[in-house]
Each structure stands twice: as structure tokens, then as C-alpha cells.
N, C-alpha and C positions, 0 to 999 in steps of 0.2 A: 497711344502716346501711356495713358494710364493703367491699361490692358496688357502691352511690353513689359515694365515694371513687374506686371504682378505676376508676370509667367516667369519671368527672372526669379522674383523671388520665391515662386514657386520648385524652381529647379534646384535651388541651389538647395530649399529643403528636402529635396527630394535628395538630392548630392552628398552632401554632408553626414546628413546620421544614417544615412542609405548606408555610406563606408565604415561607419562604424559598428552599425550594427548586423553587415552581411557575415562578418566573421562567425558570430553567435547564431544567424538564421541557418545554418549551413549545418553547423553541431547539434542548433533544437530539431531542422529538419533530417539530420541523418538519424539519430537517437530514435526522433518520434515513430520513424518507419522502421525500426527496430523493434520498438516496445508493439507495437503491431501485430507481432510475430513473435513476443517473447515465447514462445513455447517451443517455436522451430529452432532458436537463438540460445535457450536456455543452458546448455553445456558451456558456452564464451564466457571466460572470466579476464578482470587486469585486477594485477597483483597491487595492493590499495599503495605501495609505498612506491608506485609512479603515479598516484595523484596527490592534490593538493594536502596539507596536514586535517584540514575538514573532514576529509572519507577516510581519516587514521583513527583506528580503536584505540580509544585512551579508557582505563578502569573500565570494562565493559559497558560501553556506551554506544550509540548510532543503533537500538534499537538488538540488539547483540543478544542480548537473551529474555524468552519470554517467559519460559517454567523450568520446573525439575516434576521427576518423581521418583519417589523410594523402592528402591525392590527389597529392600531389609538387609540385612547384615552388613549395614554402615555402607551400604553401594547407593548411590543414585546414581541418576542420567538426569543433564543441562540438557535444553534443548531453546533453538530460536532461529534467527538468521547467521548462526555460526552451524546449524545442522545438531548433532545430537554428540555428547560426548560424554565417558562413563568417568565417573570419581568414586574410589574407594577409600580416600581417607578427609572426609567431610571438605569436600569441592577447594583442596590443594593442588593438587596434581589430577590428569586428564588423561584419559585412553581413547584413542577415536573410536567411534562408535558409528559410522556414517557406512560402514563395507555393506554393498546393493543396491544403494540409492544410482539414479543415473550419474554423471558425470556435470560437473556446473555445481557451482556454489546454488543457482536462482531454486534448483534441484533438491538440497538441502534447507528448504524454507518451512520447518517447522510450525505452525501452530501449536500441536496438543500432543501428547504421549501418553498412554494408561497403560496401567500391569494388569492385563482380559486375564481371562484364567487359563489353565492349564498352562503356564510358563508363557504366553504368548503375549508380547508389547506389541502394542500397535499406535501408529502414527501416521497423525492426520499432516496431510503439506501443501501447500499450493499445486501441486500437479496430483495429488492423489490420496488415496489409502495404501498404506504398506504395515507389514505383521514380520513382526521376528519372536520366533520362542529362542528363549535365554543361553541356552546353548548353541544356538544355530553362529554362524558366520556373518550372516547375511539376512537384509533386509528385501523381502517378497513383497511387490506388488499385488493388491488385491482389488479384484475387480469388484466393478459396483452398475447396478442399474440405474445409473444418469448419464448424461451427458455431457452434461460439467461435476469434472470431479474435484475442481478446487473443494478442499474440505473446511469449514469453518470452525468447528470445534468437537471436542468429543470428549464424552461424559458414562459411567455407569449407571445403571441401575439394575440393583441387585448383581443379577449372571447375567445381567443384557450392555451388549456395547453399544451406547446412540451414539450414531455419526449425523453431525449437523453440516450440508455442504451452505452452498450462497441460498439454495432454492430448496429443500427437499433435507427432511431427517428422516436417518435410515435406524431401523432395527435388525441386530444380530446377535444368537445366541452362541455360535461354532465360528465365525468369518466364512463361512460357506454358502450362508443364503442372506440377505437380507430383503426386510422387509419395507419400501416404501411409501412415505406419506407425506402425502400432501396437506400442509397446515391449514385448517379453516379459517377465512376472512377473520378480521376483530368486529368488535361491535361497531357497529356506524362506522363500512368501509366503504371509501370513498375510491375509486382508481385514481388515485393519486401517488407522485414519485417526488425523489426530492429534484429540485432544480440544479443541484453541484454533480447528481449524479447521470439526469439529461444531457449537461454542458459537458460532462467527460464523457459521454456518449457520442455525443455530436463531436467532439471537436478530434477523438480517434475514428469516427466513421462507423463506427460496430453501432449505433442508432439504425443506423441499416443493411446490418446485415454484411457478409462478406463485399458484397458488391463497396458499403461504403466504404467498408476499411482500405478495399482497393483503390476507391478515387482517391482519400484522404492518401494515401501512398503516391499517388501523381500528384497529388497539390505538393506535398513535398518532393518532390522531384524539381517540380515548378520551381520552389523557392532556392532550390542550390540552384538550377538554372541562372533563376534574375538575379540572385545572388553572382555567380562567377561571373555574369557576362557583364552584372555593374562592374565589377570591379577591373573586369577587362578595359569597359569604357573609360573608367578613372584614369589605368596607368597606361594606354595605350595611347595619348599626346604625347608623355613622356619619352615613351619609346623612339617614336616618329620622331620627336625634336632630336635624340641624342643619334639617330642614324644617319641623321640633315647633317650634322655637323661633321659626321664621321665618313660623309660625302657617298654614304648608299644609298640606293635607289627605295624611293617608300610608296612606290603609288598602289603597289602590291597591300600592304599595309593600312594603305589611306582604305584602298575596296574592303579589305578585315572586317576593318571598324565601324564601315557603313553598315555589312551587313550583319554585323554584331548588335547592331544598336536598332538596325530594324527587326530583327528578331527578336531582343530585347522586348522592346515596345507593343511587337505583336503578341507576346504569350504574355504580358504583362495586362495588356486590355481585355484580351478573355479570360483571365481567370480571376483579376483582378476583387470580384464581388466575393466568389468562393474562398479567395485566401482572407480577404476582411471579415469574413463570417465564421472563419477558422480559428482566425487571432483572434476576435472577438470572446470568442468560446475558450480559447485557450487560459487568458486573461484570468477571469471568473475561476480558476483553477487554481491559485494563489494570490496570496493577502496580497495588497489589504482588499480588493474585489471580492476574492471568498469568503470577508468577514458579512458582506451584504448579504449573502447569499446560499450561507452556511443554513440555516435552521426554514428557509424556504420551500413552499409544494408550489406544483405544477400537476395538471391533469396529463396524464401518461397518452404519446402522441400515437392516434391509431397507426397501424400495420409496420410501425417501427420494432426492434429488437427487445423495448420496453413492456409491448402489447402482447403481455402472457396472462394467460385467463388463473394463472397462479397470483393470488395476491399478494404473495411473498415473496418473488421472482428476482433476486438478488438483493435482500434485503436481511437475508438470517445471518447472525454474527458467536452469537456464544447462547451456551443452552444447559441450565444447570436442573437437577433430579432435586428438588425438594421435598427429601424423606420426610423431615418431619409435616408437611402440610399436604403429602402425595400429592404434587404436582408441579407441571415442567416450568421454568422461567426462560424468557429466551429475550435476548440483549437483540436488537434487531435496528436497522437504520431509521426504526421512525419511532426506538422508544423502549421500554423494557413494557411484554405483555406475561401474563400465565393464562394454563387454563389445566382440565383435570385429565387425570393418566388413560383418558379414553382418545385426548386429543380429536375429538368431532364433535366439542362445544367450540363457539366462535372466543378468539382469546379476548382477554379481558386486559387493559392498560390499567396501571396503577399507577394511581392520583397523582401521587409523590414520588418521586425519582430523582435519583443522584445524576448529573449532568456529565455524558460523556462524548467527546468530541466525533466529527464528521468520519475522524481516520476510524473510528472503532473502539471498539472495546476489550482492553489487551490484558483487566486482571478482572476475572469474575469467577470470585472463591466465597461459600458459604463458611463462614467459622462459627455460626451460633444458631438454635433453636430462631427462624426470622431476621437470622441477622450478616449479611454478606457487603464482602470487600469490594469495592469497583473503581476498576483503575482506569484512566485512560488520557490520553494528551490533554485534558481537560482537569484531572489533579487524581486526587486518592481519597473514596469516601468510606467511610462506614453506613450501611443504608439496611433501614431495620423496615423491611416489609409489610409487619404485622401493623405497628404505630407510624408509618408513612413519614419516617424522618430521618434523613440526610444531613451525615455529619463530616465536616472536611477531617482526614484522620490527623491532620498535621495542626490546625489550628482547633482542633474540637470547636469550631463556630456550627451552626445548626447551616444549612445551605440554603440559601434566599432566589430561585429565580430570578434573574436579573433582568430589568425592562430593557427596551430600548437593542438596538445591535449591540451586538461584545466581540469579543477574539476570540478565535474556534479555537485555542491551547490557552494554558495556563502555566504557572512557572515553573511547575511540580507537571512535565512529562509524560506519562509513567507507561513504560513499555512492558513492564515484566516483573515478575515475583517470582522468589524461591525462598525456601527454610529448608537449614539446614538439619544435620544430622542431632545435631544439638541443642535444636529449637531455636536457634538465632535467624531472625526472617530479615530477608533482603530485597530491596524493590531497586528496578532500575529507572534511571531517569536519560530519556534519550539526549541529553548536551551533559551530564554531568555521571551517567555510568551509577556504579554500585554503591548505592547508599543503605545503611541498617534503618529498620521502621521502626527501632528503643530510640533512634539520634532524631531530632531534631533536622526538618529536610534538608535543609543548608549545611547539615555538617557533613563529614569525611565518612568514609565507610569503613569500622573500624574492623578485625579483623575478617575483610575479606580478600583474598591474595587478586595480585597482578596478575593480568592474561598472560599464560603462559607462552612460551616462543612458539609450540605446534601449534595450540588453537592460532594464533597470529598468520603462520605461513600456510596454516589450510582456510584463511576465511579471505578470499581475495571479493571484490567486488563485479556483478555482470553489470557487463559492458553495457546493455541494449538499454540498462534504467539508469544508467550512471552518466553516459556520454553529454548529457544535455545539466547536470548538476554541477558544472563548477563555479556556476553562483550556488551555493550551499541553501536547501533548501529541504528543513526536517519535514516538512507539511507531510510530504506524502511517500515519506517509507517504508509506512505499513500499509498503503494500497496493496 
């Protein structure tokens, strides 16, 4: 008797929450399959006007802007998730500067632009490196000697272009030939990686290569099938009762209902273990569970996608050439490291570092001898690499490493920074948009224009990333 009662309780528990979340599961699974093949579907967009207000740009928010570069004579380029835009009147009006990039807003996701020699502009995007002669009307793809062409950062070292991918450092003096360098391991190197990164690749299937991604795609289809058959099972009795009242035959409907339930149960029994594992991995990629694992390290699993002889595989994020000390400084998923000009000695970690969110460093700019401005979803900091001091830019208080588990984001969620031709500096908060560096962090951005219609009209959303985000989620936007 108790067993039957327990079964009834479990059935109700399975039924009602299942009905509520089935529609969300269909969205999550569909968008997950699309995200697993982002490059194939990078040209497909959705107008922001069709989505809830949380997805609408307001005051350059939502990581619209990452940075700017001055071209001289009052001309500047502003870039970020909105692509590249040219301004000749100190950021009041803008001209589309995206000609030559493949169609689709995802192909205009710009991480860095530098003004290289011989009039060449160079842009690092999510899908590769592009060049454009200032007098030319088009960006052109530059072939790189690497398999994964996602660009993490660009900088200049004299007359040499430094290109940082997620795995390697490349050097070039003419954009025709690139010297590829695998960075040496850090001191006291351990073959470990972030638990967040491991769970991310497990959830997407990338941990096991193409076969793993295809298996996760299949799990997504299974989740959709279970949701649809579950909804059919829920609504069929109502349809049958309605038919009976109208005096119509229902035997065929009864047979369909039984077959539907049978296949719902069979598929569920076969895949339940894999679905649970994938769901648990996905739960840890978002707050609140993300907080518990944000800084955790685990050993690299043998024979997986992360099992690479490269100690910096998928760990490189930003690079700066410190001309005062003749050294490279790297922002990585493991923290900040430096090494000499030869790039042959083990990378050394800085003893005292500013905090950087798990989503990466969005501002990394040298502002003086041994002084860098570092911004991420963890805030904005002035960092003196020589004295080992990090100061919160807004509160002017020294940073003290907190104890225990902390939130992976701060109040000031820095996504970018620009310098206007008149010397004014503005930074961009993910939620609040453009803010003046000279004002308190919560004050409005006096002097910065509203987003013009031509940028708003040309800045849709890549549907593969956003379908699943009807529940607002700022944490994965910069990945």
C-alpha cells in the first residue's frame, strides 16, 4: 500500500513540474544544438525588437562596446559586439565600417583593433584575423598558421604585430608571414584546468571532440522528444474526453496514447543517466552553483579535448608588451604572468594580482610605468606590477583577496573602455552602459551620446546564442 502511494506521489512530482518546464526544455535543447555549431549558423540573426526589453541596447550596455582606436585627424573606430564603427566628430555620429566581414552579427564580434604600419588596420574577431587598408572599402581575412582562429587579443611591439589566440602567440611584421610560438609552461606547472572549463566542455560535448558534440546534439533531440511526448500524454485525455462527448470514435486515439507513453518511457529509461549528467554539468555553469566552482582546479582528463601538450591550451586571454621593463604580460584563465622578450623562459606569476572574473579580462591597458588598468566583471582596478598593489579604481581602496566562496561578479561589470579625442575616458558597464571614468561609478555618463538609430538597426542578436536566454543571464555574454 505504501509502495503504491509512493508511486502516485512520484508520478505527480514528475508530471506537474515536467509540464511547467517542458516548454523551457525545448528552448534550451534547441538553442544548445545550435550553439554547438555556432560557426555554421553565425550568419543568422534575430532583431532585438522581437525580444523582451532585457535584450534591447540602452546607453551602450550589454557589452556593446569593448574599445576604440584613434586613427588621427579626429577620426576614431569604436568596436565590440556591435562590430566596427567610424566616427569623425568625437563619437557623436558613426559610419558603418563593417564592409567585408561575413554576414551575421556574430561574425562582427570584435575583440581588438590596432592601427598597424603601412596604413593597415588589423581586427581580431571571434572567427579570425582581418586586415583593411584605410583607403580600402573592405576587410579581408588573413590566413593564420593555427587551426583555431579565434583571436583573444592584439597589440604592437615596435613595428611587430602581436596576435594572441586562445592557444598561441603569433608575430608578424608584414601580415604575410606569422611566427607561431607555443608559450613555455609557468613555473611549478601542474597539468590542471579550471573545473568551470571542464564542465563547460562536458556540457557541450566538446570534451570528447566532434563525436561528443554530436552525442550531446542527440541528447538535445532526446530532451525535445521527451518534452513533446510528455505534453502529448498530458493533453490526450482531454482530447479523448472531448471526442467522446461529441460521439466520435476514440479507439485510434487510445492506441496512439499508449504508443506515445511507451516510447516516452523507453527513451527516458535509455538516456536518463546521460541527461542527468548533462543537466548537472549545465547547472554549475550559471549562478548560484557557478560561485562554488569559479576558482576550482581539476586534473586534465586523459584523451579528452583538453588533454593537449600545450600548457596554455584555451587559457590565453590578453597580452601587453611592457616597454618599460621589456617583458610580455599575459592575462590568462589562470591569472597574470610575465616573461622576457625571448619567450623561452617559464612564465612567472605575479605575487599580487587584481581580480579578474571567470568571463575574462575586458580592459587591459598600460597607463604608466608599471601601472595597468584592469577591468572585468569583477570591477576596475589600477594595478602596479612593481609594487604589487591593486587599487579599486572607484573606491580607491586597496584590493584584499576575500576568504571563502565569493560572487564571480561585482557591482561594476566592466565590458570595455574608450578614450575620446578630447581626452575624456568612458567605461562601459554591462547593465548601465556608458559611464564617465571621472565620475562616481554610479553616475550617468555626461557627454557621451545616445546610441544612434543606424547602430541600433544594424545590431541584432545571433539567435543561436540568445534563444535560450529568455531568462536574462549576463554571465555568459562574453564567452
